[in-house]
Every structure is written in C-alpha cells, then in structure tokens.
C-alpha positions in Angstrom: 4.7 30.4 -4.1 3.5 33.7 -2.9 1.0 35.5 -5.4 -0.3 38.7 -5.3 -3.5 39.3 -7.1 -4.3 43.0 -8.1 -7.7 43.5 -9.2 -10.6 46.3 -9.4 -13.3 43.8 -8.3 -13.5 40.7 -6.3 -16.4 38.5 -5.2 -18.1 38.8 -2.6 -16.7 42.3 -2.0 -17.7 43.8 -5.1 -18.8 43.0 -8.7 -20.0 44.0 -12.1 -18.7 41.0 -14.3 -16.9 37.4 -14.5 -13.5 39.3 -13.5 -14.8 39.4 -9.9 -15.8 35.7 -10.0 -12.4 34.6 -11.1 -10.3 36.6 -8.4 -12.7 35.6 -5.8 -12.0 31.8 -6.7 -8.9 31.4 -8.1 -6.9 32.1 -4.9 -8.6 30.0 -2.9 -7.9 27.1 -5.1 -4.1 28.1 -4.9 -4.3 28.3 -1.3 -5.6 24.4 -1.4 -2.9 23.5 -3.3 -0.4 24.9 -0.8 0.4 28.3 -2.2 0.2 31.7 -0.4 -2.0 34.2 -2.3 -3.0 37.4 -1.5 -5.5 39.9 -2.9 -5.6 43.8 -3.4 -8.6 45.8 -4.6 -10.2 49.1 -3.9 -12.4 49.6 -1.0 -15.4 50.9 -2.6 -18.7 52.0 -1.1 -20.2 48.4 -2.2 -17.5 46.7 0.2 -18.8 48.5 3.1 -22.2 46.8 2.6 -21.0 43.2 1.2 -21.6 41.5 4.7 -17.7 40.6 4.9 -15.8 41.5 7.9 -13.6 44.7 7.4 -10.6 45.3 9.9 -9.0 48.5 9.8 -5.1 48.6 10.0 -2.7 51.2 10.8 -0.9 51.0 7.4 -0.9 54.3 5.4 0.2 54.6 2.0 0.8 58.2 0.3 1.6 58.0 -3.4 2.2 60.5 -6.0 -0.5 60.9 -8.8 0.5 63.5 -11.2 1.5 66.8 -9.0 -0.1 65.9 -5.9 0.4 63.5 -3.1 -2.8 61.2 -2.4 -3.1 59.6 1.1 -4.8 56.2 1.5 -5.0 53.2 4.2 -5.3 49.6 4.1 -8.3 47.6 5.5 -8.1 43.8 6.0 -10.4 41.1 5.2 -10.1 37.4 3.7 -12.0 35.3 1.1 -14.8 33.4 2.6 -13.9 29.8 3.4 -10.2 30.5 3.0 -7.2 32.3 5.0 -6.6 34.0 1.8 -6.1 37.6 2.8 -7.7 40.6 1.2 -6.3 44.2 1.3 -8.6 46.9 0.5 -7.3 50.2 -0.5 -9.3 53.0 1.2 -9.5 56.5 -0.6 -12.8 58.0 -0.2 -12.5 60.8 -2.7 -11.8 57.9 -5.3 -13.8 55.0 -4.1 -16.8 55.9 -2.2 -19.1 56.5 -5.1 -22.4 54.9 -6.3 -20.7 52.5 -8.7 -17.5 51.1 -9.4 -16.6 52.8 -12.7 -19.6 54.8 -14.0 -22.7 56.6 -12.9 -26.0 57.0 -14.9 -24.3 55.3 -17.9 -21.1 57.7 -18.1 -17.9 56.7 -16.8 -16.3 58.7 -14.3 -14.0 61.3 -15.6 -11.2 60.6 -13.5 -11.0 57.0 -13.8 -7.2 57.3 -15.1 -6.6 59.2 -11.7 -8.4 56.6 -9.6 -6.6 53.4 -10.7 -3.1 55.1 -11.1 -3.6 55.9 -7.4 -4.8 52.4 -7.0 -1.7 50.8 -8.8 0.8 53.0 -7.1 -0.7 52.0 -3.7 -0.6 48.4 -4.4 3.4 48.9 -5.5 3.8 50.9 -2.5 2.1 48.4 -0.1 4.6 45.7 -1.2 7.3 47.6 0.5 5.3 48.8 3.6 4.1 45.0 4.5 7.4 43.6 3.6 5.8 40.9 1.5 8.1 38.5 -0.1 6.2 38.1 -3.5 7.3 35.8 -6.4 4.3 36.8 -8.9 2.1 39.8 -9.3 -0.9 38.9 -11.0 -2.8 41.7 -12.6 -6.2 41.9 -14.1 -7.7 44.2 -16.9 -6.7 47.7 -17.7 -7.5 49.2 -14.1 -4.1 47.3 -13.1 -2.3 47.7 -16.3 0.1 50.1 -15.0 1.7 47.8 -12.3 3.5 46.0 -15.1 4.8 49.2 -16.1 6.1 50.3 -12.6 7.7 47.1 -12.0 9.6 47.2 -15.4 10.4 50.8 -15.3 10.7 52.1 -11.6 11.2 48.9 -9.6 13.3 46.6 -11.7 16.5 47.3 -9.5 14.6 47.9 -6.1 15.7 45.4 -3.5 12.7 43.0 -2.9 11.3 43.7 -6.3 13.7 42.8 -8.6 12.9 39.2 -9.1 9.0 39.6 -9.1 7.6 38.4 -12.1 4.2 39.8 -13.7 1.1 38.2 -15.2 -1.6 40.4 -16.9 -4.7 38.3 -17.5 -7.0 40.0 -20.3 -10.4 39.2 -19.4 -12.1 41.1 -22.4 -10.4 43.2 -24.9 -13.6 45.2 -25.6 -12.5 47.5 -22.4 -9.3 48.9 -22.5 -8.9 52.1 -20.2 -8.4 54.7 -23.0 -7.8 58.3 -22.1 -6.5 61.5 -23.3 -3.0 61.9 -23.8 -2.4 64.5 -21.0 -3.6 61.9 -18.4 -0.1 60.4 -19.2 0.9 63.0 -16.6 -0.7 61.2 -13.8 1.0 58.1 -14.2 4.3 59.7 -13.4 6.0 57.9 -15.9 8.3 59.7 -18.5 6.5 60.9 -21.7 9.2 59.0 -23.7 7.1 55.7 -23.0 4.0 57.6 -24.7 4.9 56.1 -28.2 3.0 53.7 -30.5 4.9 50.8 -29.3 4.1 51.1 -25.6 1.3 53.1 -24.0 0.0 55.4 -26.9 -2.9 54.3 -28.8 -4.4 56.5 -31.8 -3.2 59.6 -29.9 -4.7 58.2 -26.3 -3.3 56.7 -23.2 -4.2 53.0 -23.1 -3.7 51.3 -20.0 -4.6 47.8 -21.3 -1.9 48.2 -24.0 0.4 49.4 -21.2 0.0 46.0 -19.3 0.5 44.0 -22.5 3.6 45.6 -23.4 5.2 45.6 -20.2 4.1 42.3 -18.3 6.3 39.3 -18.4 3.5 37.1 -19.5 0.0 37.4 -20.7 -3.0 35.1 -20.8 -6.8 35.3 -21.4 -9.7 33.3 -19.8 -9.7 30.8 -22.8 -7.3 29.1 -25.3 -9.1 30.0 -28.5 -9.8 33.5 -27.2 -5.9 33.9 -26.9 -5.8 32.8 -30.5 -8.8 35.1 -31.9 -7.6 38.2 -30.2 -4.3 38.0 -32.4 -6.5 39.0 -35.3 -9.2 41.7 -36.2 -11.9 42.4 -35.1 -11.6 40.6 -31.9 -8.2 42.3 -31.2 -10.2 45.5 -30.8 -7.4 47.3 -32.5 -4.7 45.5 -30.4 -4.3 42.3 -32.5 -0.8 43.8 -33.7 0.6 44.5 -30.2 -0.6 40.8 -29.0 0.8 39.3 -31.8 4.3 40.9 -31.1 3.9 39.1 -27.7 2.2 35.9 -29.0 5.5 33.8 -27.3 4.2 34.8 -23.9 0.5 34.8 -24.7 -1.6 31.8 -23.5 -5.3 30.7 -22.4 -6.4 29.3 -19.4 -10.3 28.7 -19.0 -12.0 29.9 -16.1 -13.5 27.6 -13.6 -16.9 26.9 -12.1 -17.3 26.9 -8.3 -19.3 23.7 -7.9 -20.1 24.5 -4.2 -22.6 26.9 -5.6 -23.5 25.6 -9.1 -24.0 21.9 -8.3 -27.9 20.5 -8.8 -27.1 17.8 -6.4 -27.0 20.5 -3.5 -28.5 23.4 -4.8 -30.6 25.3 -2.3 -32.9 27.2 -4.7 -34.1 23.9 -6.5 -37.6 22.2 -5.8 -35.8 19.0 -6.4 -31.9 18.1 -6.3 -30.5 15.5 -8.8 -27.5 14.2 -10.4 -26.3 12.2 -13.3 -28.1 9.0 -11.8 -31.5 10.6 -11.4 -31.3 13.6 -13.7 -34.6 12.9 -15.8 -36.9 12.6 -12.3 -35.2 15.6 -11.0 -35.2 17.9 -14.1 -38.9 17.1 -14.6 -39.8 18.3 -11.3 -37.8 21.3 -11.7 -39.3 22.2 -15.0 -42.8 21.9 -14.1 -41.8 24.1 -10.8 -40.5 26.7 -13.2 -43.2 26.5 -15.5 -45.8 27.2 -12.8 -43.8 30.0 -11.3 -43.5 31.8 -14.7 -46.8 31.1 -16.0 -46.2 28.6 -18.7 -48.2 25.8 -19.4 -46.8 22.6 -17.9 -45.9 20.5 -21.0 -43.5 18.0 -19.7 -42.1 17.2 -23.2 -42.1 20.4 -24.9 -38.8 21.7 -25.1 -37.8 24.4 -22.8 -35.0 26.8 -23.7 -33.3 29.1 -21.2 -31.4 32.2 -21.8 -29.6 34.4 -19.1 -27.5 37.2 -19.2 -27.2 40.8 -20.8 -29.6 41.4 -23.6 -27.0 43.0 -26.1 -25.7 42.4 -29.6 -22.3 41.1 -28.1 -24.5 38.1 -26.7 -26.0 37.4 -30.2 -29.5 38.9 -29.3 -29.9 40.2 -32.9 -29.8 36.6 -34.0 -31.8 35.2 -31.1 -34.5 37.6 -31.3 -34.8 37.0 -35.3 -35.1 33.2 -34.6 -37.6 33.8 -31.6 -39.8 35.7 -34.0 -40.0 33.1 -36.7 -40.7 30.2 -34.1 -43.3 31.9 -32.3 -45.5 30.9 -35.0 -43.9 27.9 -36.1 -42.5 25.8 -33.2 -43.9 24.5 -30.1 -41.3 25.4 -27.8 -41.0 27.5 -24.7 -38.5 30.2 -24.0 -37.4 31.7 -20.5 -35.4 34.8 -20.4 -33.7 36.7 -17.3 -31.6 39.4 -17.7 -31.6 43.2 -18.7 -29.8 45.0 -21.5 -30.5 47.4 -24.4 -33.9 48.7 -25.0 -34.7 47.3 -28.4 -34.6 43.8 -27.2 -36.8 44.6 -23.8 -39.2 45.9 -26.4 -39.1 42.9 -28.5 -39.4 40.4 -25.6 -42.2 42.3 -24.1 -44.2 41.8 -27.1 -43.4 38.4 -27.9 -44.3 37.5 -24.1 -47.5 39.7 -24.4 -48.7 38.1 -27.6 -47.4 34.5 -26.8 -47.6 33.9 -23.2 -47.7 30.3 -23.6 -44.5 30.4 -25.0 -42.4 33.1 -23.6 -41.7 33.6 -20.0 -39.7 37.0 -19.3 -38.1 38.5 -16.4 -36.1 42.0 -17.0 -33.9 41.5 -13.9 -31.1 39.8 -12.5 -32.0 37.0 -9.8 -29.6 34.6 -8.6 -32.3 32.2 -7.4 -34.0 32.5 -10.7 -30.7 31.8 -12.5 -30.3 28.5 -10.7 -33.9 27.4 -11.2 -33.8 28.3 -15.0 -30.6 26.1 -15.3 -32.3 23.3 -13.7 -35.5 23.5 -15.4 -34.1 23.9 -18.9 -33.7 21.2 -21.5 -31.5 23.4 -23.6 -29.5 26.7 -23.0 -28.7 29.2 -25.9 -25.4 31.3 -25.8 -25.2 32.8 -29.4 -22.4 35.3 -28.4 -20.7 37.2 -31.2 -17.6 36.8 -29.1 -17.2 35.2 -25.7 -13.7 35.3 -23.8 -14.6 32.5 -21.7 -18.3 32.2 -20.6 -19.7 30.3 -17.4 -23.1 29.5 -18.2 -22.4 26.8 -20.7 -20.5 25.3 -18.0 -23.2 25.5 -15.3 -25.7 24.4 -18.1 -23.6 21.1 -18.5 -23.6 20.3 -14.9 -27.4 20.9 -14.7 -28.3 18.9 -17.7 -29.5 21.7 -19.9 -27.9 21.0 -23.2 -25.9 24.1 -24.4 -26.5 25.5 -27.9 -23.6 28.1 -28.8 -22.0 29.9 -31.4 -18.2 28.4 -31.9 -16.1 31.2 -30.5 -14.0 31.8 -27.6 -14.2 29.8 -24.4 -17.7 28.6 -26.2 -15.8 26.5 -28.8 -13.3 25.3 -26.1 -16.0 23.8 -23.7 -18.6 22.6 -26.1 -18.3 19.7 -28.5 -20.9 19.6 -31.2 -23.1 16.6 -31.2 -21.8 15.6 -35.1 -22.2 11.9 -35.8 -18.4 11.3 -34.9 -18.5 13.2 -31.7 -21.7 11.3 -30.9 -19.8 7.8 -31.6 -16.9 8.6 -29.7 -18.9 9.8 -26.8 -17.3 13.4 -26.5 -20.4 15.3 -27.8 -21.9 17.7 -25.1 -23.8 20.2 -26.9 -24.6 22.0 -30.3 -22.6 24.6 -32.1 -22.6 26.6 -35.2 -19.7 28.5 -36.8 -21.5 31.2 -39.1 -22.8 34.0 -37.2 -26.1 34.6 -38.4 -29.8 33.6 -37.6 -29.8 30.7 -40.0 -27.2 28.8 -38.7 -28.4 29.4 -35.3 -31.9 28.1 -36.4 -30.2 24.9 -37.7 -28.5 24.5 -34.4 -31.8 24.8 -32.7 -33.5 22.4 -35.1 -31.0 19.7 -34.7 -31.3 19.9 -31.0 -35.1 19.6 -30.9 -34.9 17.0 -33.3 -32.7 14.8 -31.3 -34.9 15.7 -27.8 -37.8 14.8 -29.5 -37.1 11.9 -31.5 -34.0 10.4 -30.5 -34.3 10.1 -26.7 -31.6 7.6 -25.9 -29.2 9.9 -27.9 -30.3 12.8 -25.9 -29.9 10.9 -22.5 -26.2 10.4 -23.5 -25.6 13.7 -24.7 -26.9 15.3 -21.3 -24.9 12.7 -19.2 -21.6 13.3 -21.0 -22.1 16.9 -20.2 -23.1 16.4 -16.6 -20.0 14.2 -15.8 -17.5 16.6 -16.9 -15.2 18.4 -14.7 -14.9 22.2 -15.1 -14.1 23.1 -12.0 -11.2 25.7 -10.8 -8.8 22.8 -9.1 -8.0 22.0 -12.8 -7.7 25.7 -13.9 -5.7 26.4 -10.8 -2.9 23.7 -11.5 -2.7 25.2 -15.1 -1.9 28.8 -13.5 0.6 27.1 -10.9 2.3 25.8 -14.1 2.6 29.2 -15.7 3.6 31.0 -12.2 6.4 28.5 -12.0 7.8 29.3 -15.4 7.7 32.9 -14.8 9.3 32.5 -11.5 12.0 30.6 -12.7 12.6 32.8 -15.6 12.7 35.8 -13.0 15.3 33.9 -11.2 17.4 33.1 -14.1 
C-alpha cells in the first residue's frame, strides 16, 4: 500500500513531543512490512540543523491562502536507516522561526495561516509528484484541513477520488482554535462554519475539522479512544467523537528497541537483559547514585521520574507524597525534567533540605534519561490523563517497575500487581484508579513493601515486564489492518 503521512513534526528533523516519535518510527516499520510510505512536514529552521541530509528539488508549489498566492518548494530527505522519503515544505516566511509553534511562551499569531499553507501544499504536491496514494494519514490539528480538502474539493478529482483519510488524535488538549475570520484563510465555503463541522463556540477549530471530515479516526491507545468520548477528557469535543464512534479506534504507540534496550544501551555503565538484570541494575544504580550525589544504598528503593513537571502529569499528587515521605520513608527520588515554576521551587526545597533522598536535574538530557531508567527500581507516572505514554514501556524493558494512574495508555500497558494477576503471571506494575495523593501513596506503599519484603515476587514482576514486547512492529501491523479496511471502503 502507498501511505502518505502528513505531520507537523517528525524525528529526527524537528520535535516538541511524542507526535514526532510516532511519525519518525511508524513509516519505517511499514516499509519493513513491504508497504510504501512517504512523509510530508514543514521545513522549519530546526530542520537545517538536525544533521540529516537535505536535497533541494525543482518542485515548486503555489497555493491560495486567503486572498493571496503563496509560493513554496520541496526539499527531500529520508528517514534514517530506511528508504522512506521525507518531503519538507520550504516557505521561510512561515517556517524559518525560532520555534515550531510559539516563541517566548506565546503562540504565533499566524499559526492558522501557516498550517493552512502546509495542508494545501501537501494536497498540491500529490498532483505535482504524480504519487499513487491509497491512504493519507494525518496527525493532529496542524493537518486537520487535509481531510476537509479531500472531501470537499478533491472528491471527484482524478487521482484523488479513491484516497482514504485516517486522522490520528495524539492529544485532545491541543485543538488549533482560531478566531472565526480565519475561516477565510482556508478557502472553504462559510457554509462549513457551523457547529456540526468546523465551528466550536464561535471559533474555527481545526482538530474538530479533521474529526468531522476524515474517513476514520484513531488515538494512541484503546482506552484513550473511549475516554475522549466523555468529558472532561473529550476537551469539549466528546459529542463530536461519540457521533463518529463507529470509525474511532485506538492503537498503542510502540517503542523503538533499537534505542531503548538495556542490553545494548550506549549510555549505561553496565548492560543487562532479563537473564542478568539483578547484577546489571545494581551496577547502574550505584553509578547514578554516585553521579547525582546520592548515598550508595543498594537496597534502598530508588524511584525515577522523567518528563514535564505539570499538573497534567500528576505533579500535584507526586509533590504531596514526596513532602510526606521526606520525613517518613527511606527511599531515594531521582527527578529529570522541567515545567511549572511551582514544582521547580518545591523540588529545589526538597533536594536542598534532604540531599540524601532527592536528586534533581531541571533539564532534559537523553543520556541521563536512559541512565535513570536503568538505575531505578520503580518509575512513577501519575498523569491526570495520558493518551499513550512511552516511559512506562521503557521502564518495563529496563526493569524499573511502573507505578501509574489507571488512565489512557497507562491502563492499557500496566497490569496491577493484584493477587489474581500475580498468580496468573500477568502483573507488571502497580496502578491506582482514584486520582488523589492518598491512592498514589497506597500504590507506592504496595510497591515498596514487595520490593523490601517479597524479593522473589518482585523478581517475577520485573521479569514479566522485561519480557513483554511493546515494539512498533506489533503496532504497525494493527495500522496495516486499519489501512486495508479504509482502502477497501474507498474502492467500494
């Protein structure tokens, strides 16, 4: 099958979040399965410094954006370790900027115009390149106009009429909302600006546009696909999603085990796998304790946390438990990430007052992220909501037992260590359902008790997680099934 990916970010060219990881990995897996993916993204300033080869082409696109014609051209590259072509839409007035979507904490005022141009450029490029495409796979609000253009403007255009469109929702919290006059930029008739289609409380909503016009929808975990059909996780779009429930599904993101595997991780002091993890983790734990200034206590639980320090990630709960345990429990906490200032202050205070229990790095370091996963006995993800999550899957492979809130992809990947699931050999972590600090603390207490007093049960729990396969190969096969269903529907 021929699949075109349209995305606003792709690893290794430009990234702000997990969307880039998905579009950098899934096409490569599809190619390995014998399919023919191609990727389109904007040629941001960051692309020129990413280290990947960029070849100019003679392909120029001129598209109508509002009342003006805007010209751009295509650059060409490929995804690393593959033959998957990547076309980058160059238009420096729109994309040669310090950041992808915002600067100094404020969204660019012309984001609607920028991504209207990108969507129209992708549509025109299909014709210019003469690509026979079966599926257009769009990602998040930045590509939400493509499903509308396919349905409204290209439904009967030769070469486009049998193309089916899949729209993936990575996070309902980001919707691409703009004032109503930006409807003029899209070039679509005002009749589509209504509450059934593109309008949302008086604003133009590009995520809603994609939801309404795509042939099928999916999210990055099965549970999140169900959760967003109800408020508050639907973020105002639950009714629109329920209306399309028959074409809405969830497929978990995958893990790139070429990068996240303790048996060959270049950042670790000792590599290990499920056969020798006790010795390997002990070595990695001692090395990280020394590097971060913690006492080298081999049997004291080491709890890792990596990511954004924000309410959405459950830091209001985590912070409360940390403050209680600073005086009560002999555990060590290792935190890597940045975020809201209130949590910066809290963690500074805890690490200053209790340096033997808290190691803090307010930064992002890929090297240290790998080392923390390998060193940690447990890994906490207390997210209020989590469309998929990747760190819990990294943690399983690295033998850092996840402790998670039962939501979204965390629920789909982590089986709680209940007596039944332990007896069946399916448990791989600890989870809590009620989103408050007391229930997080109960889950942490259960984990610490097993670690300290039931070492054989703990060993089985760790090894169950380490043996599980959350690779992209499995997820890619599920996408192929979905693509085939869509293509058959389009041909029919």
